[in-house]
C-alpha positions as CSV (number, residue, x, y, z in Angstrom):
1,M,-4.2,-4.8,5.9
2,P,-7.5,-5.3,7.7
3,R,-7.3,-3.8,11.2
4,G,-7.0,-6.3,14.0
5,C,-4.5,-8.5,12.1
6,G,-1.4,-7.4,13.9
7,Q,0.1,-10.9,14.5
8,V,-0.5,-11.9,10.8
9,R,1.1,-8.6,9.7
10,G,4.2,-9.2,11.8
11,M,4.7,-12.7,10.4
12,I,4.3,-11.5,6.9
13,A,6.7,-8.7,7.4
14,S,9.3,-11.1,8.7
15,V,9.1,-13.5,5.8
16,V,8.7,-10.8,3.1
17,G,11.7,-8.9,4.5
18,R,13.9,-12.0,4.1
19,S,12.6,-13.0,0.7
20,I,12.4,-9.8,-1.4
21,H,15.3,-8.0,-3.0
22,H,14.2,-4.4,-3.3
23,S,16.9,-3.5,-5.7
24,S,14.8,-4.8,-8.6
25,R,11.1,-5.2,-8.9
26,L,9.9,-8.4,-10.5
27,R,7.4,-7.7,-13.2
28,R,5.6,-11.0,-13.1
29,M,3.7,-12.5,-10.1
30,E,5.7,-14.9,-8.0
31,T,4.0,-16.3,-4.9
32,L,6.0,-17.0,-1.8
33,F,3.2,-18.7,0.1
34,N,-0.5,-18.4,1.0
35,F,-2.6,-19.4,3.9
36,V,-6.0,-18.8,5.6
37,S,-6.0,-17.2,9.0
38,P,-7.9,-19.0,11.8
39,P,-11.4,-17.6,12.7
40,S,-11.2,-14.6,14.9
41,T,-13.4,-11.6,15.8
42,C,-14.2,-9.6,12.7
43,G,-12.6,-6.2,12.6
44,Y,-15.7,-4.8,10.7
45,L,-18.6,-6.6,12.4
46,P,-17.7,-7.5,16.0
47,D,-20.6,-10.0,16.3
48,Q,-19.1,-12.1,13.5
49,N,-15.9,-14.1,13.0
50,W,-13.7,-13.5,9.9
51,E,-11.3,-15.7,8.1
52,M,-8.9,-14.1,5.7
53,E,-7.0,-15.7,2.9
54,Y,-3.5,-14.2,2.3
55,E,-1.2,-14.6,-0.7
56,I,2.3,-13.2,-0.2
57,V,4.2,-12.4,-3.4
58,S,7.7,-11.4,-4.2
59,G,6.6,-9.9,-7.6
60,L,3.4,-8.6,-9.0
61,S,2.6,-6.3,-12.0
62,A,-0.2,-3.7,-12.0
63,A,-2.0,-5.6,-14.7
64,E,-1.9,-8.8,-12.7
65,Y,-3.2,-7.1,-9.6
66,M,-6.0,-5.5,-11.7
67,V,-7.2,-9.0,-12.4
68,R,-7.0,-10.1,-8.8
69,M,-8.8,-6.9,-7.6
70,R,-11.7,-7.5,-10.0
71,N,-11.9,-11.0,-8.4
72,G,-12.3,-9.5,-4.9
73,W,-8.7,-9.3,-3.6
74,R,-7.0,-6.3,-2.0
75,R,-3.4,-5.7,-1.0
76,F,-1.1,-3.9,1.4
77,G,2.5,-4.0,0.3
78,F,3.4,-7.5,-1.0
79,A,0.5,-9.1,0.9
80,M,-2.8,-9.7,-1.0
81,F,-5.9,-10.8,0.9
82,Q,-9.6,-11.6,0.6
83,P,-12.3,-12.6,3.1
84,V,-13.3,-16.3,2.9
85,C,-15.6,-16.3,5.9
86,S,-17.8,-19.4,6.2
87,R,-20.8,-17.8,7.8
88,C,-20.8,-14.2,6.4
89,Q,-20.5,-12.6,3.0
90,Q,-21.0,-8.9,3.9
91,C,-17.6,-7.9,2.5
92,R,-18.3,-6.7,-1.0
93,S,-15.8,-4.9,-3.2
94,L,-17.2,-1.6,-4.4
95,R,-16.2,0.5,-7.4
96,V,-17.5,3.9,-8.7
97,L,-18.5,4.4,-12.3
98,V,-16.3,7.4,-13.1
99,D,-18.0,8.7,-16.3
100,Q,-21.4,8.7,-14.6
101,F,-20.4,10.1,-11.2
102,K,-22.6,12.8,-9.8
103,P,-21.6,14.4,-6.5
104,T,-24.3,14.7,-3.8
105,R,-25.1,18.0,-2.1
106,S,-22.9,17.0,0.8
107,Q,-20.0,16.2,-1.5
108,K,-20.4,19.5,-3.3
109,R,-20.2,21.3,0.0
110,C,-17.1,19.3,0.8
111,R,-15.5,20.5,-2.4
112,Q,-16.4,24.1,-1.7
113,T,-14.9,23.8,1.8
114,N,-11.6,22.3,0.6
115,E,-10.7,23.1,-3.0
116,S,-9.2,26.5,-2.3
117,A,-7.8,25.7,1.2
118,V,-6.2,22.3,0.9
119,E,-3.2,21.7,-1.3
120,L,-2.6,18.2,-2.8
121,V,0.9,16.9,-3.6
122,V,1.2,13.6,-5.4
123,G,4.6,11.8,-5.2
124,R,6.4,8.6,-4.4
125,P,5.7,6.9,-1.1
126,H,8.2,7.6,1.7
127,V,8.1,7.6,5.5
128,T,8.6,10.7,7.7
129,Q,8.2,11.4,11.4
130,E,5.3,13.8,10.5
131,K,3.4,11.0,8.8
132,L,4.0,8.5,11.6
133,E,2.7,11.0,14.2
134,L,-0.4,11.8,12.1
135,Y,-1.1,8.1,11.5
136,D,-0.9,7.4,15.2
137,R,-3.2,10.3,16.1
138,Y,-5.7,9.2,13.5
139,H,-5.8,5.6,14.8
140,S,-6.0,6.8,18.4
141,F,-9.0,8.9,17.5
142,Q,-10.7,6.0,15.7
143,T,-10.2,3.8,18.7
144,D,-11.8,6.3,21.1
145,F,-14.7,7.4,18.9
146,K,-15.4,4.3,16.7
147,G,-14.2,1.4,18.8
148,W,-11.3,0.4,16.5
149,P,-8.9,-2.0,18.2
150,G,-6.0,-0.2,19.9
151,H,-2.6,-0.3,18.3
152,S,1.0,0.4,19.2
153,P,2.7,3.4,17.7
154,K,3.6,2.8,14.0
155,S,7.3,2.2,13.6
156,P,9.1,3.4,10.5
157,H,9.8,-0.2,9.5
158,D,6.1,-1.2,9.8
159,Y,5.1,1.9,7.8
160,V,7.5,1.0,5.1
161,Q,6.1,-2.6,4.9
162,S,2.5,-1.3,4.7
163,F,2.8,1.7,2.4
164,V,6.3,2.3,0.9
165,D,7.5,-1.1,-0.3
166,N,5.2,-2.1,-3.2
167,P,5.5,-4.6,-6.0
168,F,4.7,-1.9,-8.6
169,D,4.6,1.9,-8.5
170,T,2.1,3.3,-6.0
171,E,1.2,7.0,-5.6
172,E,1.3,8.9,-2.3
173,W,-1.3,11.7,-2.0
174,C,-0.4,14.3,0.7
175,F,-2.9,17.0,1.7
176,Y,-1.7,20.2,3.3
177,I,-3.3,23.3,4.9
178,D,-0.8,26.2,5.2
179,R,2.0,23.7,4.7
180,K,0.8,21.5,7.6
181,L,0.2,17.8,6.7
182,V,-3.5,17.0,7.3
183,G,-4.0,13.9,5.3
184,V,-2.2,11.1,3.5
185,G,-3.6,8.6,0.9
186,Y,-2.2,5.8,-1.1
187,V,-3.4,5.1,-4.6
188,D,-2.7,2.3,-7.1
189,A,-2.7,3.4,-10.8
190,L,-4.0,0.4,-12.6
191,P,-4.7,-0.3,-16.3
192,A,-8.5,0.1,-16.0
193,G,-8.9,2.2,-12.8
194,L,-7.5,3.8,-9.7
195,S,-7.6,2.0,-6.4
196,A,-7.7,3.9,-3.2
197,I,-5.6,1.8,-0.8
198,Y,-5.8,3.7,2.4
199,F,-6.3,7.2,3.8
200,Y,-5.7,8.8,7.2
201,Y,-6.2,12.4,8.3
202,D,-5.8,14.9,11.1
203,P,-8.7,14.4,13.6
204,D,-8.6,18.1,14.4
205,E,-9.7,18.7,10.8
206,R,-12.5,16.2,10.7
207,D,-15.2,18.8,10.0
208,R,-13.6,19.2,6.6
209,S,-14.6,15.6,5.7
210,L,-11.1,15.0,4.3
211,G,-11.8,11.3,3.6
212,T,-14.6,12.4,1.2
213,W,-12.3,15.0,-0.2
214,N,-9.7,12.4,-0.9
215,V,-12.1,10.2,-2.8
216,L,-13.5,13.2,-4.8
217,N,-9.9,13.9,-5.9
218,V,-9.3,10.3,-6.9
219,I,-12.5,10.3,-9.0
220,A,-11.5,13.6,-10.6
221,E,-8.0,12.1,-11.4
222,A,-9.6,9.0,-12.9
223,T,-11.8,11.2,-15.1
224,R,-8.7,13.1,-16.2
225,R,-6.9,9.9,-17.1
226,K,-10.0,8.5,-18.8
227,L,-10.2,5.4,-16.5
228,P,-13.6,3.8,-16.1
229,H,-13.5,2.9,-12.4
230,V,-12.3,3.9,-8.9
231,Y,-12.1,1.0,-6.6
232,L,-12.7,1.8,-2.9
233,G,-12.1,-1.6,-1.3
234,Y,-14.7,-3.4,0.8
235,Y,-18.1,-2.1,1.5
236,V,-19.7,-3.7,4.6
237,T,-23.3,-3.0,5.6
238,G,-23.3,-2.2,9.3
239,C,-19.7,-1.0,9.5
240,R,-19.7,2.8,10.1
241,S,-16.1,3.1,8.9
242,L,-16.9,1.5,5.5
243,E,-20.5,2.5,4.7
244,Y,-19.5,6.0,3.4
245,K,-18.1,4.3,0.3
246,A,-21.6,3.7,-1.1
247,K,-22.3,7.5,-1.1
248,F,-20.2,7.9,-4.3
249,V,-22.8,7.1,-6.9
250,P,-23.4,5.4,-9.2
251,N,-21.5,2.4,-8.0
252,Q,-21.2,-1.3,-8.4
253,V,-20.5,-4.1,-5.9
254,R,-19.0,-7.6,-6.5
255,L,-21.2,-10.4,-5.3
256,P,-19.0,-12.8,-3.4
257,E,-21.2,-15.9,-4.2
258,S,-21.0,-15.4,-8.0
259,G,-18.1,-13.0,-8.6
260,E,-20.4,-10.8,-10.7
261,W,-20.2,-7.0,-10.6
262,V,-23.7,-5.6,-10.3
263,D,-25.2,-2.1,-10.0
264,F,-25.6,-1.1,-6.4
265,L,-26.6,2.5,-5.7
266,K,-27.4,5.1,-8.3
């Protein structure tokens, strides 16, 4: 969920926790409720205000979410969201054209640095103390060095709500160096693409550019599965934490005003 939405996240978790029976996943979308958050300081561009539309579901298939994502929505757990800001349209969904992807020199160096040293294990999402501690260290680092809003330590319950409980199967990508966990990513495998939901890493290993390494692995896996696109979420000009996404070329962005996907950077 977009950072800076702690109160909304808490309300959603409370309602969803009472309304969803985890013993069986519903294969068709069922909406519990939707709402638009009141204007507040944007978590991406602090000189702007944002308004987010949320739709909370008790069931959702991968195919249904694929349609929503093409229309500009994203999700964490059972909460889908999209920006509906009245004075700004800088949030643009970005996707990489997999069969045309060409790594830059920097991305090639990242591959050389990590491919023989970092082990990737893909499995089902679950919460551990090691992940909670890594998540908190990552966010503390981002607060100190990039000005992200501060946050309380992630509880196991909150982590499950964000990353483990999902309406359809989601993959957990864990990266290790000498058996030490250094990065965790979550990926949706959809009918026409892979969607990178979230990634966090060990700040002590930041010289390895593990965020870039994660995306390179997602693109490689989409190539192996013969999927046309990798969706990287919102690209926002002027937001340092999101501008890196445009470096994976060629790519396309969705124009909020028309809903059309157009070539962006080649």
